[in-house]
N, C-alpha and C positions, 0 to 999 in steps of 0.2 A: 412726688416726682414735682420738677418746679414748668409751670407751665412755657409753651415756644411765643415767642415775642407777638406770632402771628396772633394766637389765644387771645393776648393779650388783648388786642387792637381790638375798641369799640362797631368799627366796621369794616365791611370787606374791602379790596382795591386791586385796582387794578394794574399793572406795570405795562410802561409806554419804552421798548426793544431801540437802540439808537436810531437805525434809520429809517424811524414812525416821526424822526423833527416834530413832538413836540414842544413845545417850549410857555413858556409862562411872562408877563409880562411885570414885572412888582417896584412896588416903590418903597423907598423905607432906609434909615441911614444915614439921609441926607441926597440921597441919589435914584434914580429909576434905573433899572440891569433889565436884561433880559438872561434866562434859565435856563436851563433841559430839564426837560417834569420825566421824574423817572416811575414814579406812578402817586396815585389820585383816590382818592374816599370821598367819603362824603362829606367827611371829619375834620381828613387834612389831608399836606399834598408833602412829596419828598422830590427834591431837586441840588444839581449838581451846578459847580461850574469848573471850568477850570480855569487852571492855576493863574495864568496869563490873564482874565478877566476877571478874578478874586475880588469882590463885593464883600467888603469883609460883614459876617453879623453873628452875633454872638447869641446864646440862650438865656433867651426874655425878650430881645426886639421883639416889637412891632411893626411892623410889614403890612401893603397894602398889596394885596392880587387886582392887577389892572384886568387884567386877559389871560386864556389859552390858549393857542393855534395848537391847528396838526392835529385837532380832534373833530369828527362831526359829531352833530350836537352840543356842542359845547360855548356855541356862539354867544354873545352878550353878558356872559360871566364877569364883573369886576367890582372893584370899590369893595372888597371883600378884608376884613383887617383878620392877619392872622398871627401868629406867635411863633416863634421859635424858638422849640420845645428841646434839640439837640444839632451838633453839628459835631462832622466828620471829618478831619483831615485827612484825607488817606494821600501823602505826598508820595509814596510810592507810584500811583497812579496818574502823578499830575490833576484832581481832581477835587472838590471840598467840594460836602452834599450838606443838607442840613434838610431836616422836617418839619413841618410849624403844621400846627394846629386853627384853624378857621374859628376865628371866635363872632365872626356877627352873621353870619351865611346866610342870607336871603331861604324860606323853605320853598320856593322854585329854583332856585338856583338846586340845593340842596337834593332837589327831586333830580338835574337834568343828571347833575353826574354820577348818582345813584343806577340813574336808566341808564348809560354807560357800563358803570362797572357791572350792573348784570350783565347788558347784553356781552360783553368781553367773557364775560365768565361760563357765561354756556359752551 
């Protein structure tokens, strides 16, 4: 039997409800933009954008995470390079989501994120 998608992940993650309003400021593909954060781990992030505000990203693009808003304990995280690993265009829902892997996450930031994930999983 094959492993589920979650079992293949290298780190546990936490998911955010829409009403939590967790967002990320990102720079890349020639512009800066803000996105809704769907889930987060110490190794990566999944975000979504509404079709009307969509900034086109594709697999392999390098982006910079400049900040996270809406999660206590993640203040000051920024300047982290990440690679777009996949993009799903959910046209029928009016959103586009992407998953990114952090490439140069400082250990201090990784620990902050891991603490938030651990606290939310309790």
